[in-house]
C-alpha positions in Angstrom: 0.2 1.9 13.5 -1.0 0.5 10.8 -4.2 -2.7 10.1 -2.7 -3.7 6.9 -5.3 -5.8 4.7 -3.5 -8.6 2.2 -6.2 -10.3 0.0 -6.4 -13.9 -0.1 -6.4 -14.5 -2.9 -3.3 -12.4 -4.2 -1.1 -11.6 -0.7 -1.9 -7.7 -2.7 -1.9 -5.2 0.1 -5.8 -4.1 -0.2 -6.4 -1.4 2.6 -4.6 0.5 5.1 -5.8 1.3 8.0 -4.7 3.5 10.9 -5.3 1.8 14.1 -4.6 3.0 17.6 -4.8 -0.7 19.2 -4.6 -4.6 16.8 -8.1 -4.9 18.0 -9.7 -1.8 16.6 -11.3 -3.5 13.8 -12.0 -7.3 13.6 -9.7 -9.6 11.3 -13.0 -9.8 9.6 -13.3 -6.3 8.3 -13.2 -7.0 5.0 -14.4 -10.6 4.6 -11.9 -11.2 1.2 -8.6 -10.0 3.1 -6.3 -11.4 6.4 -5.2 -9.0 8.5 -1.6 -8.6 8.9 -0.6 -5.9 12.2 2.0 -2.8 10.8 3.2 -1.9 14.5 5.7 0.8 13.0 3.6 2.2 10.3 6.4 1.4 7.9 3.6 0.3 4.8 2.1 2.8 3.1 2.1 1.4 -1.1 -0.6 -0.3 -3.0 2.3 -2.5 -5.0 3.4 -4.7 -2.1 3.3 -8.5 -1.7 3.5 -10.2 1.7 5.9 -13.2 1.8 3.3 -15.7 4.9 6.7 -17.8 5.2 9.4 -14.6 5.3 6.0 -12.2 6.7 7.5 -9.1 4.6 6.6 -7.4 1.9 7.5 -7.3 -1.2 7.4 -4.3 -4.1 5.4 -5.5 -7.3 6.9 -4.2 -10.4 4.6 -2.6 -12.5 2.0 -2.4 -9.9 1.3 2.3 -9.2 2.2 2.5 -5.7 -0.7 4.6 -5.1 -4.4 4.1 -5.9 -5.8 6.6 -7.7 -9.0 6.9 -6.1 -12.4 8.9 -6.4 -14.9 9.2 -3.6 -17.9 9.7 -4.6 -20.0 11.3 -2.3 -23.4 9.0 -1.2 -26.7 11.1 -1.6 -27.8 11.3 1.7 -31.9 12.0 2.5 -31.3 15.7 2.4 -31.0 15.6 -0.8 -32.9 13.8 -2.3 -35.3 15.9 -0.4 -33.5 18.8 -2.1 -34.1 17.2 -5.7 -37.7 16.2 -5.1 -38.6 19.9 -4.6 -36.4 21.2 -7.7 -38.4 17.9 -9.6 -41.6 19.7 -8.4 -40.2 23.3 -9.5 -39.2 21.9 -12.8 -43.0 19.5 -13.1 -44.8 23.2 -12.4 -42.6 25.5 -14.8 -43.1 22.8 -17.5 -46.9 21.9 -17.2 -47.1 26.6 -17.8 -45.4 26.4 -20.5 -47.3 23.4 -21.9 -50.3 25.7 -21.4 -49.0 28.2 -22.2 -48.4 26.5 -26.2 -51.8 24.6 -25.7 -53.4 28.6 -26.2 -52.4 30.0 -29.1 
């Protein structure tokens, strides 16, 4: 089963999330969307517009079916610690190089 979140302004599919029960995610999970339950799990594309009158999805020409999304890893505390350590090492190397340049 999918919980399909539809953009309130455009009625276009915004998010498709697999769920076990219809109340697994709150209806306001995405504030700019309203949910539609896809019990058969048939909805798998983003080029669909939801028709509130017929309660059916319609294909929108010219919109790609699957969004090409690149997920960028969010830095963790550990990542920041590693970067800070690397920065300290680079500062120490720079200071040594500057000392060598000043000696000559």
